[in-house]
N, C-alpha and C positions, 0 to 999 in steps of 0.2 A: 508253338511252345505251350507247355502246360502252365496253368495260372492258379495261384492261390489268392483269392479275393478276401481282403480283410474289410468287413463292413463295420463302420464305426461312426461316432460323432466325437470330435475332440473335447467336447464339454460333457460327455457321458461319464458318470462316476464309475460305472462298472468297467468301462474301457480303460480308465486310469488304473483301476485295480488290476487289470489284465496286463498292464504295460511291462512289468518285469518278466513275466512269462513270455510275452510276445518278443521281447528283446532276445531271449534265449532261443526261441524258435527261429528268428532271423539268423542267428549265429550258426544254426545247425541244420537248416533245411538244404535240400539238394540244390546245388548251384545252377542246375538247369531249370529250376522252378521259378517262374516270374511272379513277383509279388505285386498286386495292384490294390491300392486303397480306394474304397468306395465310401463316400460320405452320405450317411443316411438322413441327416437333418432332423434332429429331435424336435425343433421348434422354430417356426418362421420368425422373421423380424418383428420385434415389438418394443415399444418404448414404455409399456405399462409395467409398473412395479408388480413383482410376483405377489400374489395373495398370501397372507400369513399362513393359512393352512397348507399351502403348497410348500412354503419355506420350511415349515415344521416337518412335513412329509419327507422332503429331501434331506434334511438334517438327520432324520431317522434312518434313511437309506445309507448315509455316510457312516453312521454308527454301526449299522448292521454289517457293512463291508469291512469296517475295522475289526469287528469281532470274528467274521467268517473268513476273511482273506488275510488280515494283518496289515492292510494298507493304512497309512496315516494321512489324515486330512487336517487342514488348518481351518478351524471353525471360526476364526476371526473374520472370514469372508462375510458372514451373515450380519456382522455389525459394522464392518468397514465399508461395505459396498451396498449398492442399491440393486438387489437381484432382479433380473428380468428373465422371463421364459423366452429366450431368444438365442438360438445357436447357429442360425444360417450364416451370419457374418464370420464366425469362427471357422465354419466349414469352407467358406469362400477363401479365407486366409490360407488354409491348407492347400487349396487348389492353386492359389496364386504362388505359393511356395513350390508346388509341383512344377510350375513353369520355369522356376529358377533351380530345379533339381535339388531342393532341400525340403521335400515334403515330410519325411519322417522326423527331421529335426524340428519342423514347425509343430507337428502334433505334440512332441515332447515339450516344446517351449510353452505351448498353450496350457497343457496339463500342469506344468510347473507353476505358471503364473496363477492359474485358477486354484489349484488344490494345495499348493505349498506356500505361495506368496500372497494369497487372498486378494488377487486382482481380478477384475471382471472381464472375461473374454467376449462378452456381449458388446463391449465398448471398443471403438476403433483405436483409441490411444494405447490400450493394452495390447492389441494385436500388432500395432506398429512397433511398440517397444520389443515385443517378442521377435518380430522380424529383424529388427536391428541387432538383437542379441545373438542371433544365429548367422549374421553376416549377409543377409539378403540386401540386394540393391533396394534401399528403402524408398527411393523416389519411384522406381518402377512398381514396387509392391503397393505403395499408396495409390498410385494411378490405376493399377490392375484390380484392386480389392473389390470395387463395386462396378467394374466395367462389364459391358455386354458379353465380352469374351469369357471372363471368369464365371459370370452368372450362367452362361450357356453351358460351360463345362460342368458346373455344379448340377445343373438340371439333368445333364446326361448321367451323372452319378445317381441322382434320385430315380431316374428311369431304370438304370441297371439294377438298383436295389429292388425295385418292384419286379423286374424280370426274374430276379433270383428268389423272389418270394420271401424276402427277409424283413422281419418286423421287430427284431430285438437286436441290441448292440451290447457287447461285441459279438460278431458272427464271423465264422470262417467257412468259405465255400471253395472246394477244390475242383477246378475244371481240367479234365483230361480228355482231349479231343472234343467230342460233342457231349460228353457226360459230365454231370455236376454231382458232387458229393458234399453233403453238410458234415462239417467236422465238429464233434462235440467239444465244447470249451471246458477245460479244467483249469481253474484260476491259479493253482499252485503246482501244476504238474506238466511242464513242457514236454517231458518224455512221452507222456500218454498221448499228447496231441501229435507229436512227431511220429509216433508209432502208427496212428491212424493215417496220417498223410502218406507215410512210406508203404503202408499196406495197399493203398490204392495205386501208388506209383508202380 
């Protein structure tokens, strides 16, 4: 089966900006096309507070996205939370949700917690609350989150990202048989993306 790889990090601000367009793509792509999420992992586990200059840089990115794409961010995050440059646990949470067949819902729940509700997905309790909100078996999720199995599956995602030579998120790669095609991301134009996909199909 042909596969559309969506390479992302659930804590990536540009992936959040792409979310409405991605939703429309999912609603309109060929039913024979398999969608596979690949978590790129922006930043390894860390308990260190994000330096002030990095916090300011990311706030500037959010402002830039608001102006360019129209996405709204809740800037209360920067005063309510203790930001850490740490996204691997959020990636593992999505993989753990994959095991329970609610992967896409988990991506959306993490983005909502982070960018709308000013909660920190670097923290386990934020991820467990998101899991509960989408109806996951919370006991299984909590046990899976940092298990060898889930870490192993996440490592396979990181390996796949390297094999696809992807270094920026979000990215879309279409695989047809043995051929791979990079799809140009247009943040406010799902039709342009669907047109590219259909031209290769």
